[in-house]
Every structure is written in structure tokens, then in C-alpha cells.
C-alpha positions as CSV (number, residue, x, y, z in Angstrom):
1,M,35.2,62.3,11.6
2,K,38.3,60.1,11.2
3,Q,40.9,59.3,13.8
4,Y,44.6,58.5,13.5
5,S,45.5,54.8,13.2
6,E,47.8,54.7,16.2
7,Y,48.1,56.7,19.4
8,K,50.6,56.9,22.2
9,D,50.8,58.4,25.7
10,S,51.9,62.1,25.4
11,G,53.5,61.9,28.8
12,V,51.4,64.9,29.9
13,K,48.6,63.9,32.2
14,W,46.1,66.6,31.1
15,I,46.7,66.0,27.4
16,G,46.5,62.2,27.4
17,E,47.1,60.3,24.2
18,I,48.2,61.8,20.9
19,P,48.9,60.5,17.4
20,N,51.8,58.2,17.4
21,H,53.9,60.3,15.0
22,W,53.4,63.6,17.0
23,D,55.9,65.0,19.4
24,V,55.6,67.0,22.6
25,D,58.0,69.8,23.3
26,R,58.4,72.7,25.6
27,L,57.7,76.2,24.2
28,R,61.2,77.3,25.1
29,F,62.7,75.0,22.4
30,L,60.4,76.3,19.7
31,G,61.2,80.0,19.8
32,T,62.2,83.0,22.0
33,A,60.2,85.0,24.5
34,Q,60.6,88.6,25.5
35,N,58.7,91.1,27.6
36,G,57.7,94.4,26.0
37,I,58.8,97.9,26.6
38,S,57.8,99.7,29.9
39,K,57.7,103.5,29.6
40,S,55.1,106.1,30.5
41,G,53.9,109.6,29.8
42,D,54.3,111.3,26.4
43,Y,56.1,108.3,25.0
44,F,52.7,106.9,24.0
45,S,51.0,110.0,22.7
46,S,52.1,109.8,19.0
47,G,54.6,108.2,16.7
48,F,54.8,104.6,15.4
49,P,52.4,101.7,15.8
50,F,52.3,100.3,19.3
51,V,50.8,96.9,20.2
52,T,48.8,97.3,23.5
53,Y,47.2,95.0,26.0
54,G,43.8,95.6,24.4
55,D,45.0,94.4,21.0
56,V,46.0,91.0,22.4
57,Y,43.3,90.5,25.0
58,N,40.6,89.5,22.5
59,N,42.6,86.6,21.0
60,A,42.6,87.9,17.5
61,I,44.9,87.9,14.5
62,L,46.6,91.2,14.8
63,K,46.2,93.6,11.8
64,V,46.6,97.2,13.0
65,P,47.8,98.1,16.5
66,S,45.6,100.5,18.3
67,G,48.3,102.6,20.0
68,L,51.1,104.9,19.0
69,A,54.6,105.3,20.6
70,S,57.5,107.6,20.0
71,S,59.9,104.6,19.6
72,T,63.5,105.0,18.9
73,K,65.4,102.8,16.4
74,E,66.9,100.9,19.3
75,D,63.4,100.3,20.7
76,Q,62.3,99.1,17.3
77,L,65.1,96.6,17.2
78,L,64.6,95.2,20.7
79,Y,60.8,95.3,20.8
80,S,60.0,94.8,17.1
81,V,56.8,93.2,15.8
82,E,57.2,90.8,12.9
83,K,55.0,88.5,10.9
84,G,54.6,85.2,12.8
85,D,55.0,86.7,16.3
86,I,52.6,85.5,19.0
87,F,51.8,87.8,21.9
88,F,50.4,86.9,25.4
89,T,49.0,89.2,28.0
90,R,51.1,89.0,31.2
91,T,48.1,89.6,33.5
92,S,44.4,88.9,33.4
93,E,41.4,88.6,35.7
94,T,41.5,84.8,35.5
95,I,43.5,82.1,33.8
96,D,40.8,81.7,31.1
97,E,41.2,85.3,30.2
98,I,44.9,85.2,29.3
99,G,44.9,86.8,25.9
100,F,47.0,86.1,22.9
101,S,47.2,87.4,19.3
102,C,49.3,86.4,16.4
103,V,50.6,88.5,13.5
104,C,49.7,86.3,10.5
105,L,49.6,89.0,7.8
106,E,52.2,91.5,6.8
107,T,54.9,92.9,9.1
108,I,53.9,96.1,10.8
109,P,56.7,98.5,10.1
110,Q,58.5,100.0,13.1
111,A,55.9,98.7,15.5
112,I,56.8,97.9,19.1
113,F,54.8,96.2,21.9
114,S,53.7,96.9,25.5
115,G,55.4,95.9,28.7
116,F,52.1,94.2,29.6
117,L,52.8,91.6,26.9
118,I,55.2,88.8,26.2
119,R,56.3,88.3,22.6
120,F,56.9,84.7,21.5
121,R,58.8,84.5,18.2
122,P,58.8,80.9,16.8
123,F,61.9,79.5,15.2
124,K,61.4,79.0,11.5
125,N,60.5,75.5,10.3
126,E,59.5,74.5,13.9
127,L,56.0,76.0,14.5
128,D,53.4,77.2,12.1
129,T,52.0,80.5,13.5
130,K,48.4,79.8,12.5
131,F,48.5,76.3,14.0
132,A,50.0,77.8,17.2
133,A,47.2,80.3,17.3
134,Y,44.6,77.6,17.2
135,Y,46.5,75.5,19.7
136,F,46.4,78.4,22.2
137,R,42.8,79.1,21.5
138,S,42.0,75.5,22.4
139,K,42.7,76.2,26.1
140,I,44.1,72.7,26.5
141,H,46.9,74.5,28.4
142,R,44.4,75.7,31.0
143,N,45.3,72.8,33.3
144,Y,48.9,73.6,33.1
145,F,48.4,77.2,34.0
146,S,45.9,76.2,36.8
147,K,48.5,74.0,38.4
148,N,51.5,76.2,38.0
149,M,50.3,79.8,38.0
150,N,50.4,81.8,41.3
151,I,47.2,83.8,41.5
152,V,46.9,86.5,44.2
153,I,44.6,89.2,42.9
154,R,45.1,88.6,39.1
155,A,46.5,85.8,37.1
156,S,50.1,86.6,36.2
157,L,52.0,85.0,33.4
158,G,55.8,85.1,33.4
159,Q,58.3,84.0,30.8
160,T,59.5,81.0,32.8
161,L,56.0,79.5,33.1
162,L,55.3,80.3,29.4
163,K,58.5,78.7,28.2
164,N,57.8,75.5,30.1
165,L,54.4,75.1,28.4
166,P,54.0,71.7,26.7
167,V,53.2,72.1,23.0
168,L,51.9,69.3,20.7
169,L,53.9,69.1,17.4
170,P,52.6,67.4,14.3
171,L,54.9,67.5,11.3
172,L,55.2,71.0,9.9
173,S,53.2,70.0,6.8
174,E,50.5,68.7,9.0
175,Q,50.4,71.9,11.0
176,H,49.8,73.8,7.8
177,L,47.0,71.3,6.9
178,I,45.4,71.6,10.3
179,A,45.6,75.4,10.3
180,T,44.1,75.6,6.8
181,Y,41.3,73.2,7.8
182,L,40.4,75.1,11.0
183,E,40.6,78.4,9.2
184,T,37.9,77.3,6.8
185,K,35.7,75.7,9.4
186,V,36.1,78.4,12.0
187,S,35.4,81.1,9.4
188,K,32.0,79.4,8.6
189,I,31.1,79.1,12.2
190,D,32.0,82.7,12.8
191,T,29.8,83.7,9.9
192,Y,26.9,81.9,11.5
193,I,27.7,83.6,14.8
194,S,27.9,87.0,13.2
195,T,24.6,86.5,11.5
196,A,23.0,85.6,14.8
197,E,24.5,88.6,16.5
198,K,23.1,90.8,13.7
199,K,19.7,89.3,14.4
200,I,20.0,90.1,18.1
201,A,21.0,93.7,17.3
202,A,18.0,94.0,15.0
203,L,15.7,92.5,17.7
204,D,17.2,95.0,20.3
205,E,16.4,97.8,17.9
206,L,12.9,96.5,17.3
207,K,12.3,96.3,21.0
208,Q,13.4,99.9,21.6
209,V,11.4,101.2,18.7
210,T,8.3,99.3,19.9
211,I,8.6,100.7,23.4
212,A,9.4,104.2,22.3
213,D,6.5,104.4,19.8
214,A,4.0,103.0,22.3
215,V,4.8,105.2,25.3
216,T,5.0,108.4,23.3
217,H,2.4,107.9,20.5
218,G,0.0,105.3,22.0
219,I,-1.1,102.1,20.4
220,N,-4.1,103.4,18.4
221,P,-2.7,104.1,14.9
222,N,-5.9,106.1,14.0
223,A,-5.8,108.5,17.0
224,P,-5.8,112.2,16.0
225,M,-2.4,113.7,16.9
226,K,-1.1,117.0,18.2
227,D,2.2,118.5,19.2
228,S,2.9,117.5,22.8
229,G,5.0,120.6,23.5
230,I,7.6,118.3,25.0
231,P,10.8,118.5,23.0
232,W,11.9,114.8,23.3
233,I,8.5,113.4,22.5
234,G,7.0,115.3,19.6
235,M,3.5,114.3,18.5
236,V,1.0,112.6,20.9
237,P,-2.6,111.6,20.7
238,K,-4.9,114.7,20.8
239,H,-6.6,113.7,24.1
240,W,-3.4,113.5,26.0
241,I,-2.4,116.4,28.3
242,K,0.9,117.2,30.0
243,L,1.8,117.9,33.6
244,R,5.0,118.4,35.4
245,A,6.4,115.3,37.1
246,K,5.9,116.9,40.6
247,N,2.1,116.9,39.9
248,I,2.2,113.2,39.0
249,F,4.6,111.8,41.6
250,K,5.5,112.3,45.2
251,R,8.9,111.4,46.6
252,Q,9.2,108.8,49.4
253,F,11.5,108.9,52.4
254,R,11.1,105.7,54.3
255,E,12.8,104.3,57.4
256,V,15.0,101.2,56.8
257,R,13.7,98.1,58.5
258,E,16.0,95.7,60.4
259,N,15.8,92.9,57.8
260,D,15.9,95.0,54.6
261,D,18.4,93.8,52.1
262,I,20.1,96.0,49.5
263,V,18.1,96.9,46.4
264,T,19.9,97.9,43.3
265,C,18.7,99.9,40.3
266,F,20.4,98.4,37.2
267,R,20.9,100.1,33.9
268,D,18.7,97.7,32.1
269,G,15.8,99.0,34.1
270,Q,15.5,96.2,36.6
271,V,15.1,97.2,40.2
272,T,15.6,94.2,42.5
273,L,17.4,92.9,45.4
274,R,21.1,92.9,44.6
275,K,21.4,89.2,45.5
276,N,18.9,88.4,42.8
277,R,21.4,89.4,40.2
278,R,24.9,89.0,41.6
279,T,26.8,89.3,44.9
280,E,30.3,90.4,43.7
281,G,31.8,93.4,42.1
282,F,30.0,96.1,44.2
283,T,31.6,98.7,46.3
284,E,30.3,98.3,49.8
285,S,29.6,101.2,52.1
286,L,31.2,101.0,55.5
287,K,28.3,103.0,57.0
288,E,24.8,103.0,55.5
289,I,24.4,106.7,56.1
290,G,21.2,108.1,54.5
291,Y,19.9,104.7,53.3
292,Q,16.2,104.6,52.7
293,G,13.5,102.0,52.6
294,I,12.3,100.9,49.1
295,R,9.1,99.0,48.6
296,K,7.8,96.8,45.9
297,G,6.0,99.0,43.3
298,D,8.1,102.1,43.9
299,L,9.2,104.0,40.8
300,V,13.0,104.3,41.3
301,L,15.4,106.6,39.5
302,H,19.1,106.5,40.0
303,Q,20.0,110.2,40.0
304,M,23.6,109.6,38.8
305,D,22.8,106.8,36.2
306,A,19.4,107.7,35.1
307,F,20.9,109.0,31.8
308,A,21.9,105.4,31.0
309,G,18.5,103.9,31.8
310,S,18.7,103.2,35.5
311,I,15.0,103.7,36.0
312,G,12.4,101.1,36.9
313,V,9.8,99.7,39.2
314,S,11.1,97.8,42.3
315,D,10.0,94.2,42.4
316,S,11.2,93.8,46.0
317,D,11.1,95.4,49.5
318,G,14.5,96.5,50.7
319,K,16.8,99.4,51.2
320,G,18.8,101.6,48.9
321,T,21.4,104.4,48.9
322,P,20.4,108.1,49.1
323,V,21.3,108.4,45.4
324,Y,18.0,106.7,44.6
325,I,14.8,108.7,44.0
326,C,11.8,106.6,45.2
327,C,8.4,107.8,44.0
328,L,4.7,106.9,44.2
329,S,1.9,108.2,42.1
330,K,-0.2,111.0,43.6
331,G,-3.2,109.8,41.7
332,E,-4.2,107.0,39.4
333,S,-1.1,106.3,37.3
334,N,0.5,103.1,36.1
335,V,4.1,103.4,37.4
336,Y,5.2,100.8,34.8
337,Y,4.0,103.0,32.0
338,Y,6.1,105.9,33.4
339,A,9.1,103.7,34.0
340,Y,9.0,102.8,30.3
341,L,8.5,106.5,29.4
342,L,11.3,107.8,31.5
343,R,13.7,105.2,30.1
344,E,12.8,106.5,26.7
345,M,13.6,110.0,28.0
346,A,17.0,108.6,28.9
347,K,17.6,106.9,25.6
348,T,16.8,110.1,23.6
349,G,19.6,111.8,25.5
350,F,17.3,114.3,27.1
351,I,18.3,113.4,30.7
352,K,22.0,113.7,29.7
353,S,21.3,117.2,28.2
354,L,20.3,118.3,31.7
355,Y,23.7,117.3,33.0
356,R,25.2,119.8,35.4
357,G,27.7,117.6,37.3
358,I,31.4,117.1,37.0
359,R,31.5,113.3,37.0
360,E,32.2,111.8,33.6
361,R,29.5,109.5,32.0
362,S,26.9,110.5,34.6
363,S,24.1,113.0,35.1
364,D,23.0,114.6,38.4
365,F,19.3,114.0,37.8
366,R,18.0,115.2,41.2
367,F,14.4,115.1,42.2
368,E,14.3,118.9,41.8
369,T,15.3,118.5,38.2
370,F,12.9,115.6,37.6
371,A,10.0,117.4,39.3
372,V,9.8,120.2,36.7
373,Q,10.0,118.0,33.6
374,W,6.8,117.9,31.5
375,L,5.3,114.4,31.1
376,P,2.3,113.2,29.1
377,V,-0.8,112.3,31.1
378,L,-3.3,109.9,29.6
379,P,-6.3,107.9,31.0
380,L,-5.3,105.1,33.3
381,P,-7.1,102.4,31.2
382,E,-5.0,103.5,28.2
383,Q,-1.8,103.4,30.3
384,N,-2.7,99.9,31.3
385,E,-3.3,98.9,27.7
386,I,0.0,100.3,26.6
387,V,1.9,98.5,29.4
388,A,0.2,95.2,28.5
389,Y,1.0,95.7,24.8
390,I,4.6,96.5,25.5
391,D,5.0,93.6,27.9
392,H,3.5,91.2,25.3
393,K,5.7,92.5,22.5
394,V,8.8,92.5,24.6
395,A,8.2,89.0,25.7
396,Q,7.9,87.8,22.1
397,I,11.1,89.7,21.1
398,D,13.0,88.4,24.2
399,K,12.0,84.9,23.3
400,M,13.5,85.2,19.8
401,R,16.5,86.9,21.3
402,A,17.1,84.1,23.8
403,S,16.8,81.6,20.9
404,E,19.5,83.4,19.0
405,L,21.7,83.6,22.1
406,A,21.4,79.9,22.7
407,Q,22.4,79.2,19.1
408,I,25.5,81.4,19.5
409,E,26.5,79.6,22.7
410,K,26.1,76.2,20.9
411,L,28.2,77.5,18.0
412,K,30.9,78.8,20.3
413,E,30.9,75.5,22.2
414,Y,31.1,73.5,18.9
415,K,33.9,75.8,17.7
416,Q,35.9,75.3,20.9
417,R,35.4,71.6,20.8
418,L,36.4,71.3,17.2
419,I,39.6,73.3,17.7
420,S,40.5,71.2,20.7
421,D,39.8,67.9,19.0
422,V,41.8,68.8,15.9
423,V,44.9,70.4,17.6
424,T,45.2,67.5,20.0
425,G,44.8,64.8,17.4
426,K,41.5,63.4,18.6
427,V,40.3,64.1,15.1
428,K,42.3,63.5,11.9
429,V,42.4,66.2,9.3
430,I,42.7,64.8,5.7
431,N,43.7,66.7,2.6
432,D,40.6,66.5,0.3
């Protein structure tokens, strides 16, 4: 790719050199900034389009606001949304998560915007909105925010800081050219990313179907079938029988050992030491009242999150909260088979249908409830074969999935690098 013939020092340390004919200006000289409206209650229940924090957070071109507000004519004048406006989130978890959106299409009639946002309205003939959108997506301003932003719990963006942001300014005609070029290139990259994401979704579906079919119908396609008598399963091989869970499993209540670390049962079915996954974002108990010992090989069910798939076999020794149900087989059973089976019970919605609690998005799947559920029982060798088959198929699917994810990450990195190189003048865009 071509470069410009001459460069000069931008005067901004973290930007470096820029094309000789480009300028650098503060955002305050390129437009006006204003915070949104701050009201509460029924004001936001109905009425006119309302641009919310969520609309801006994902760094998108704004088309249709997600909210509604009972705005007055005065509100619509003071907090209006017009074509060409750029919005920034005033708070975020980190500097990198400061969101922005631009309105590049038609004006949204009578729309207003949230007090959690700052609206920047460029002066005409100074800043091309689409160029500005790519400029902010480039994150070259990250160093500026890192140096100047005061972060206590969350990153907080104020008007003063925003207005002082250095902005690179090619000629307006060149801004148009750059924006058009990036629009074409980024659109192609996004298409490739979207295709890869669809492949991942298809692989996820294939994995779920593979597991579900194997644990409920077996892996012998020629086996004679019968009705299982279990509503969420349907037909099973004729030689399978059914028993209640209490006849297959016994609950464990173990003492906690001095050196036991916390074990967590995650919604993806992994049961492992918390430190093996992450160490932040958990609510810590001041007193470990009721904690129990968990051992490697235990079948663990999270009674409040089982409906979402928090069921699996522990790969570690440790301790867990009393909300966990720890079980061992009473006889000869492969606990990995039953972990797969019970996760299928969750995915069918059957566990949620047993919901008797008051907490949203949870089920109180106590051992007493689990104990009376009918489960299929099949010979141990067949259980082992099914688990081996699932593990093999899942490993193949996960390998393909990982390949697609790696491709997506490469595409995202390339897109980010391309945008940064073009909007900072490292790469010259020519009019073909």
C-alpha cells in the first residue's frame, strides 16, 4: 500500500508523524458537545424515539433508537438527534469500552438522547461524520484518555476531556475519500466475519444435536426403539430401562479440608477450581457457612442454575457452596454420561418447567426434586461407548470452532490495523 510523499511531526507524542498537508485540531473547534437529558420514571415508558446508552455502546451507525421517551417540544430542541451527530458514552467499564455511534442516515424525527451520553455535533464543512466514526473506532485516542481520564470504579468521560481530544484533519475531500474506502473494505471484512460467525453457530448447533441424539437415543442407528415414558426424551433403545434419579445416585455431604480451594460449577458444564477459569467478578462470602467438600469425579448440579446447564463432573478436589448438589453413583454408572444427559434435560427446558422459586432466570432444582425424576438406565459398556463417541465428536467440532474463532480474531485485528493506518495517514488512499 502507498504512503504519502511527505510527513511532519503532528506535535502529539502518541500520534507521531502525519502527512505534511494534514492538520491537527482539538475537537472543541470542530463542533459542539452537550450532555443528554436526565429524567426518570414514566418519562421513558412511551412516546418518541430515545437514544439510550445501549444504542451507543456497540460503536455502531445508529439507525433506530431502542428506547421511547415522552419528550416535550422543548426537549426535542435541546436534546435533538440529527444526521451527522456523534454520540459518546459518558461512563464505561474501561477506557477501551467507551462507546460511540454516529447518525449517518436520515434524521430521526423528534428523537432525544440519554443523560448517559454526550452528543457531539460537527460544524458543517469541517468534519465528515463517517471519517470521524472511523477515526474514533481506530482507538488512537486511547493514549490520550489513559493519560487524562480519572478512573475510580468506572471510566468517566466529561465534556472538557472530550473537547480537548486531538483530531487529525485531512482535507474534507480526502476525509470523504478515506471514509468511502474504509466503508468498502470494512464491509468486506465484516462479511467474512459474519460468515465465520454463522459457521460457529452451525457448529454449536451440530454439537448440541450430536450430544442430544447420543445420550437419548444411543449411537446404534439400527437398535429397536420404544417410548421411554420420559416426556423430555421420547424414544429410546428397546433394552433401556428407567429408574428415578434417587435409585441411581446418592448425595454426598463431605467435610471441608483445610487446603480446599473454591470449586465453581459453570454454565458451560465445566466444574473446576475457580482459579482455573478466572479470579475476578465473583461475590465472595464473608463466612463459608454450609460449605461442603467436592471431590474429583463428583457429579455436581447447581440447584439455582441447573436450568441453564450448570451441571457437570468435577475435575478437581475442593469445596463449594451449599447450593451445589454433589452426587456419586450407587452402582455402576458413568457419571460423564449422566452429566451429558442432565445438561440435555436442562436444554430442553424441562428443569425450568419444574421451577417453583421466586428468583428470575433461575430454578430451585433441589435434590428432592432431582431425586424423583425418571432417567434412562443402560448397560455400563454402552454408557462408556456413548461418552467416548461424544467426546470424540465434540473434540472434532471444537477444533473446527477454534479455527473459525482464530480467523475472526485475525480479521478483527486486520480491520483495526487497517482503520488506524488509514485515518492516521500511515497508508495513503487513492481514488481509483
